[in-house]
N, C-alpha and C positions, 0 to 999 in steps of 0.2 A: 559348319555345325553351330544351331542355335544359341545362343549365352543366357536365353531367360531365367535360367537355375540361379546365373548370377546376382547377388546384389551390386546397387551401385557404387562405382569406388572399388569393386573387386576385379581379382582377375584370376583364375583358374591354370595350375603349374602343372605338368607332369614332370615327372621328377629328372627322370632320364633325358625325356627329349630338352627338358630347359639346361640339365648339365651338358648334352651335348653340343645346343647354343651358345653356351658358356665357352665354349672351348675352342668352336671355331669362330669366331668374334675375338679371343686372345688372338689365337694364333694369324688372325688375318689383320689387325691392325698395325705390327712390324714387319710386315709382307706389303702393305699397302705404302709404306713411309720408306723402305727400300726403293719400291717402284718410281715412287715420285722424286724420290733424288736421283736415280738412274735416267731418266726420263728428260729431268731439267736440264744434268750436264746433257745431255744428246740435244736440244732443244737448244741452249747456250751458246754447242758449238758450232752448230748452224745458223745461227746469229737469227732466230726468226724467234717468235712471242713464245716467253715460258708460260702464259698463263693454264694451259693443261695439266702441266705438271703442279703447279700451285694448285689448284683443284682438286688434285688426288691428294696431294698433303694435306688440304682442309679436310678431308673423307678420311685420311691417315687418321687426323691427330680427335677428330668425333671417335673413331672404331676403337680409338683408345681409352677415351673417357667411357664410352657406351660395356666397353670389357670390362674396365671397372668396376662400375654401377651391376653387372650381369653378377660378379662373382660376388660381392658382395651378399646379392639376392639368391643365388644358387645358395652360400653357406649357409645362409638366414634358412631359408627352405630348407636346406636337409636338416638344419638344427629344429625347428619346430615340427617336422615330421619324427627324427629320434627323440625328441620331446614329449612326443603326441600332443601336441597344445595348436596345430592347426586343425578345421577342421575338412574330411576329405569327403569329396563326393565320387562315390562311384557311378559312372556313364559305360553303354553300350562300348565307345572306344576307348576307353581307359578311366584312370582313377585321377582324379586331380586335387590338388592342392589349394583350398581357396586360401586367396589372401590378399590384406590389399594393394590398391595399387602403387602407391604413392611408398616409396624405400624408406624416409621416416615415419610414415604410418605404420609398415611392416615390421619397424622394430619399435615401435611404443607397441604396437597389436601384441607383440610379442613378449615384450617384459609385464604389461598389464597377464597376461596368461602366467605367465611365471610365477608372478605377484600372488596368485591367486592362494597357494599354497602357505604363502607366507602368513596369510592372513588366518586362517587354519589352523596354523600352529601357532600364533600366536595368541589367537582366544583360546587355546588348551592351554596356556603357562609358557611354549617355549622361547625360552628367554633369548635365543641369538635370531629367531623369528621378530620376536619385538625392536630385539635393536635393528637387524636388518630395516624396521618398517622405519623406525626412527627417524633415518635419514634420507626419508619423502615426506618433501613438502608439499600440503594441497594446492598450492598455487604453482606446483611445479608438472601436476599431471596434466597431459596432453587428451584429447577426446578418445583418441585411437586405445590407449593405454587404459582410458575405463572401460573400452566397450571390453577390450580382452579381459579384461578384470572381471567384467560381469557377468562374459559370457564363460568365462573358465566355474562362475561360481556359480551362476544360474539362480532365479529368485528366490526359491525358498531358503538352500543357503546364507544366501545373501543376507535377507533378513533376522535369519536364525543368531550370525555374529553378534550385533548389540545385543540380545542377550545373553549370549557365551561371556562375551566381556564386560557386562556390568556384571555379573554374579558375584564375584569377586571381588570384585569392587562393591558390592555393597555389604559383604564381610566385613572389609578393612573400615569401611564408616561407621558400620555399627556398635563395632569393635575398639574404635578409635585408632587404631594401630599406626604406628611410627610409619610414615613415610606414604599415609593415602594420597596427604597431595600429592606428590607424585605420579602415584599409581595412577590418580585421576586425570594427572593431566598427561598421563601416555592413553588413557581409553579415551579420551575428548580428540588428541592427535589420530588417533586411528579410526574414529569416529568421524570425521573431517574428513578423511581418505575415500571412506569410502561413499561418504553423503554428497562430496565432491563428484567424482563418479558416476550417482546415481545421475547428477542434474547432465553431466558431459557428454555419456552415453542417450538421453530419453530427448537430442533433440532433433526433429525432423528436420529435412532437408541440409543435414552435415553426413559427413562421411560416417562417423560414428552410430549413428542411429541404428538403437538394437532394434527399432522396428514397432509397429501395434500388436504382435502379438507377442513381442514380448511386457509390454505394460500390464496385458491380460493374464499374462501369469505371475505376472507380480503383484495384483491384483486378487488373483484365486489365494496366492500365498497368505496374503495381507490378513484374510479371512478364517488362514489355517490356525487354529489354535496350538498350545504346546504345553505339557506333552498331550498326546493324541489323546480322543476321544475326552479331553478335561473342557470346561466351556467356560465364558468370562462370567464372573470373576473372576473365578478357577483359574489356572495356567498362565497364558501369557498371547497372546494374538501378533501374528505377525505386524497389523496395522499399529502394533504399541512400539514394535520394533523399529517402521516406516516410520513412525512420528521421530523417533530419535533423531534420525537418518538425515530428516528435513532441520531439524535443530542443527544441528553437525554442519550443514553442509552449507551455515551462515548465510552471507550473500550473494552467493552464487546462485543466478535464476533458474528455475525451472522452465520448462517449456510450457507454452497454453495447451498442449497436446497433453504432455504429463497431467498438469492440474484438472483439466477434464476430464480425463480420462480414469485416471489412479483415485485423484483427489475427490471427485464425485462418489465414484464406489465405496471410499473412503465412509464420507458423510450415507450415503446410503446404508453402508454396514453399522452405523451409529443411530442411525432410527431404527433398525431391527432389535438393538442392545435396550431402546426404550422399557419394552416387553418383560423383559428382566431384572436390568438394573433400574426401571422407575427414572427420575431427577436425577438419580448416581452418575456421574462421568465417569467413564473409562482413563485410569488413569495413562500417562506417558510412564516409562521404564522408571525414570526419575522417581514419580511419584508411589508406582506399586512400591519398588525395593529400600524408598526413604533416605534418599540421595543426596537432597537438599539441593546443593548447588553444583554438587560435582560436577554434573554434564554442562553445565552452564558454559559456554566458550569466555566470557570476561572473568573467569573463578580463579582465583590467587589461592585463597583458602578456603581449605572443604568443611563446613556450616551443615552438620546435617539436620532434617526436617522434615515434618510429616503431614508437608501442605498438601493440599489438592491440587489436583493437576487433569488433565483434561488433554486427552489426545488429539482432539481436534486442532485446539487450538496453535501449534508447530505448522498444522497444513495450511490455517487460514494467514499466520506468518507468511509463511512460504509464496503465498500465493500473491500477500502486497508485495515481496521483494522482486516479484517478476513481472510486475509490471499491471498496467492497465488491461489490455487485452486478457490475459491471463485469469487478473482477479473477476473477469466479466462473465469470463466463460465460468467459472464457477460457480458466481451466482446465481444462471440463466441458467443454469445446464437443468434440462427435463429428461427424468430416465424415460424409454422407449420401450426397450426391450428389443427382441426375446429375454428371457432371463435362465439363466438355471433355479434349480429348484432353491431355495431359501436366500436368493441372492435380490431380490426385488424391494425397492425402498421404503418401507414404512409409513410413505406420504404423499401426497397426490400434487403433481404441479411441480414449481421449482425449489432448486434446493436453500434460496433464499427466503421464500414463504416456513421453511423446516427449521434455517438457520435463527431467523429472526422472532419467529411466532411460538413454533412449537415446541423449541427449546429452550425456550426461555427461562422457566424454571432449572436448567441445568446450568449456565451461565451466572445466573444468582449463585452456587457455590463456590466459583472459582475464581475469574476475574470478570466477570460481569459484563463481559460483551467483548474485552479490549481487546484482543486477539481480532474476534469477526470485524469490530470499529477498523481496525486499518487495511481489511480487502476489503468494507464497504467504500471507502475514503478514496482507496486507490483506485477501485471503479467507478464513481460517482459524481470525482470532481471536477472531471472533464468538459469543457463546451460541447463534444460530439452528441449527437442524436441519441447512441446508447447510454450514456453516460447520464444523461437529463431523461431519460426514461427511467433509469434503475435508480436514480435519484429520487424522483416522486414514488416511485414503488416502495422504496424502504420507508419514506415515508405515511404513505396510506397504513400498511403494514402498522410502523409505530401510532401512528395517531388512532389506530381501531383500540389498539391497546391502553392507550392513552384515557381517549373515554372508559372504559372500564373501571382504569385506576383511580380516577379524581369523581368525585360526588360531590354534589351539591346537598346542603343542611344551611336549613336556617339562613340562607340568602350567602354562606362562606362555602369558598372553595377547599373538600378536604380532601386529605388522602388516607384516608381510614387503613391501619393495619388489621390482616383479619385475623381478627381472637377466634376461639375454637367457640365463643358463644355465639358472636356476632355471625356465626357461617353456620351453624347449625338449620335456619331456617332453610338455607339455599342449598343444604345437601353438602357443601365442599368443607366439611370437618376436615376429612385429611389435608385438605390442600391449604387449608388454614396455617394449620399446624407446621407445614413443612415449607408455607411460603409465608410468612408476616409480613415482611419487608418486601412483595410482591413487586412492586415499584418502582423500586431501585435495581432489581436484577439485572436491567442492563443500563447501569447508571457508566459503566465503563464505555459509553457509546454517544454518549451526550455531546462530548468535543466533535466527535469528529461529524457528528450530525450537526452543528453547528459549523464548523466549517464547509459542508456539502451544502447547505441554506444559504450560505455566504457567495459562490459561486454559482449559486444560481438564485440570488436574489429578486433578478429584474422578472423574475416568475413570479416570485412571492406577490412584487407589486402588482401584476396582474388580477394576482389570486383577489386582493385585495379592493382593489376599482372592478372586477365583474361582481365582486360581493355587493357593491354599493345597488346592483342593477338587477340580481337574482340568487335565490337558493341553490342555482347547478353548480357543478363542475365545470371548469375549460377544460382545455387541453389538457391539466398535470392530472387531474383526475381527484382535486382537492376541491372544495368549497370554503367558505371564509371562515367557518366554523372549525372545519377540520386541519387548518391552519394554526388556529386561534388555542384547538388542544395540541397539538406537535410543541406548539411554541411551551405551554407550559410544564410539558414534560422536558423538552432539551434543559430550559432556562432552569431547570434544580440544580445546574452541576454551574457556579459560577463561574469556572472559565469558558465555559461554553456563552455563557449568557454576554460574556463579555466582547469574546468571537464574534457573536453576533450584533453586538451592539456598536463595536471596530468598523465590520462590513456596513452598517446600515449609516453610517456615519462619515465613507469615504464613497457609498452611493449621495448620499446628499451633499455633499461635496460634489461631484463630480456634475449630478444634474443643478446646481446650482451655479459650476461655472457655466456650462452652457448655456443656461439661463440668460448666463452675461453677456457670454461671447456674441448670443443673438439677439440681444436687446430684448429680450424675453418677458414677458409676465415675471416679476417671482412671487406673487401669491400661488401662481399656478403650480410652481416646485416647493412652496411652502407647504402645501395644501396635501400632495403628494406623499410627500420625504414625511410630515410631522405626523402624518396620519398611519405614515407606517410604524414610525418610534414610538405611537400611542399604541400599537398594538406591542409591541415590544415589552416596552415600559410595565403596561398592565398584564401583560403575561408573567414577566416575571416578578410582580410583587405579589398578586394570585396564588404563583407557586409557590413563594418561600414564607405567605400569608402572616402573621405576626410573627414572624421572630424579627422582634426590633434589632439585633442585632447582624443581622443581612440585610435588613433596610438600609443600613444605617452603611454599611459597606457599598452599598450601590449607590448611594447618594453622593459618596466619597470619593467613588471609582467618575460620575462621572463630572465632579466636581475636576478629577486628576484629570482628564480629558479639557476643557475648558482651562485650567491652571495651566497645563502646560501648552498652549495654543496649536492643540492639533488641527482645530480650525485653520490656520492660517500656514500650515504644511501649506509646500508650494505644489502645483502639478507636474509633474516632468514634463518635455516635449511631448515625449510618444503618447503622451496621454490626455493630449489640448482636448478642451471638449469641443472645440469643432471641427477635428477631424475624426470626432468617433461618434457614429448614429446614436438617433434615442436609446436603441435598448439592442439585444441580441448580443454577438458573442463574442465582439468585441468590446462591446460597454462591458458585460461582466468581465473580462479580461482586464483590460484598465480598470475596474473597483476592484478586483482580487489586488493586481498589483498595488494599488492606493491602499487598500487596506492594513498590508504588510508594511508598506513605507510608514505609516501613522502608529504602527502598533510596535513598531524600532524606534522612531521619535519617542514617543511617551517612556518607552524604557530605559532610553539612552538619558532623557531628562532627569529621569527619577534618580538617576545612575550620577550625575551629574547633582544635582538642589535637592534633591531629597521632594520628602511631601511638599508641595506648593499649598502655599493656604492665601495665595494672595486674592482672592472672591468668596464671598460668603454666601453661595448659591443655596437655600433653605429648602427649597424644593427639585427633581430632578427637570421638572419642568422649566424652572427658571435657568436652572445651566443648559438645557438644548436650548432657548433662544440667547445664548450667549453663546455657542455656537455657532448658532445659525449668523450671528453678527460678523462671529468672526471667518466664516465662509466668505456671505457675501462683501467684506471689507479686501479679504485677500486675493477674490476672484476682480472686483475693478481695480485692485492694483494690479495683478496679471494684464490686464487686457486695458490700460492706460485711462479707467473712465475717470482719475482724478488726479489727470496731468494738467499742468496750465498754471500760467502765469501764478496765480495766488499759490504756489508752491516756493516760489521763488523767496532766498534767503533761508529756508527752514532747513534746520538740521538732516532730516530725513530725506533730504530731496538730493535729486541730482544738481552740479552746478551748468552755470551756463545760459545761452538765452532760452531755451526751450527745457525748463525743468522737467524732470519726472520724479517719480515716489522711487524710492532705491529697494530692490526687495526688501522685504519681510526678516529675510534671516540674515539680511546682513547690518541689519538694526543692534546698537544694544539695545540696554531696557531702560535704560532714560531715553533715547530714542523711541523706542516703540511708544511707549508712556507720551510723549509727546505729540506723536502722532496720532494714537486715539483720540486724543484731548481735540486734535484741530479736526479730524474726521467727524466725531461726535454736533462739532458743532457747523457741518453743512449737509450732512446723509440726514443725520434725523434715525438714526437704525431703531431706536428707540420705538417706530410706530409699528414697527413688524412684530413687537411682543404680543398684542392682541390676537392677530390671524396666528402665530404660532400657539398658544393658548388654544385656541379654538379648535384648531388640527389636531392639538394632540389630546383635546379632552374628547372629541368627539372618536377619535381611534382606543380613546380609552374604553370608553363607556360601550363602542360597537363588541368589540372583546371582550367585554365583561358580561354585554347582553347573549354573547354564546355560551358563557355558563350556565344550564339550565337545571335545576332539582328536577326531581319526578312530578313537582306537584306544580312545572312549565313556571316559575321563579326565577331572576335571573340572580347572580351572586351581584354585589354592591359595587359600585367601581373602586377601586381603592383609596383614590384622594378622598373619599366622601367617611370611608372607615376612619 
């Protein structure tokens, strides 16, 4: 008999035959044991080997264990059949009960199917069922329990449960009824059970996987609106409920397959809603019912609010939590069809283009792209080819929008708000009224984009180098001008700018260390690194414009890096420049590690010593010069370039016939001061000041030259303003 009708890790059972086999095994075990005893006595009496008797005894013990297992399975099979909890498959040779292979799976599966009724009753207000569910914990759920539960419920009933659970809670929240905190906690716990079950039972290559058909059925149920015949924003869609379950699942990972199939369909569904909702987001159940923080996992005290929510935000958060592959699958998905009527997406190309560009106004009404940022950061910060490609796909989309949002007028870069009268000439009155601060609609994305750019900083250097020779783009698809428009947008956020700055400082330190280790020309490293710093500093200055307060903060930020001596932070053995090639994945990984270390050092020294005012840098360029000095000095110490007899007797040197400079981090403040004074008289580091100033100025002027107005004139470089 073929078994293609069976799912993997399942078996088919005929109850009568299974009962008969169980009885036979139960009878056989003691008989075999008796035979083994009798044979042993006979062989022993004959003074011959008793091995045959011992083998039969071993078989008897196995039969006893097997009989016990069969009795448990037989009882479970009869219970499942009696309670109508198992699938019955009718075939020509009889009726089969379909069960999981393993007994523990059978028990979990049966418990899951039995629990389905508890969830239905709890949603309808049954106190006994609610009490039973309170005894369950999400972390105790097994994959087979989850499979049994979701099979028994079915996709549509699963998505109706969050609606039924939140309806009475919404009334309690609105009326500030006593006990609302406990009621909300109970609802969160119940939703967490459903959310975790959904994650566990939709993982391919596991025994509990419900199959691709279930995912498609879930997507179909997500598109349904309740009550029937209602249409968004009226009624409630299944996807609004699913969004609630994704939040309730917490940090439980969903499979890449789930995110790709169901998640991509959620985005396609959202794109069609733009026809009727315009820029307005479809809210979550929380937003729709005004639940405030009632369903937030960390809530202890319910606070009602009418905050705007977006049902796609939990999907993007779940994708980020589920890892790089899931995030990449969601962002790179291209719908191919065939489609059922009314299900095709209302956009062309990847979901990334839709989410990042087409949907930009909608993000501006809620979290400004913060949830989207998590997904993009997870997908694009790796050193693999797909992460790199995705990082620059994101960069190209943001660059195109930045070019439209920033304008040059009177040789000054401006970020104008779209006032109604300004937009009349362009026929964009409606857009101007709805999106006055269009340039900050994705402000929540800027810190994540800075992290992504730091992860691929070597590629940014390649873009800058190439721009010296051609206006064409290289492998990244970005020109030098594109990069500067991207930077002027990202650096509007102070945290994003600081992250980029820390990354570039780390890149500079590695480059200088490599140059010193290889006895190379420091001027080459200074040119390459100083130019990139010039681009970054100018983009930030142009972005904040004439906002003196923010410019002062930027100068203080540079003073902080110098004052905390981050340029003197030692490079860990795993990041020694001699072991790292001039570029590529190893260098980028090392640079990321060093960026984190420098940030940690600055934070620790700020906590230990407060704001340092030991240096009076009057410009960012001067502060950069001091950082270069620190980095060169640190590398020379690390590679023994200052060791020799001249160190004898110095408090910052080791003792003995062959003195060496002690590690800088081991010196006291007084010893460090003496050391810096000693070095200054021998290395004449001040001679690099001219090189640093020139390269930074070149980088600044190149950047400013990329911001052109309609008259073809560029902005004035910020040091000249």
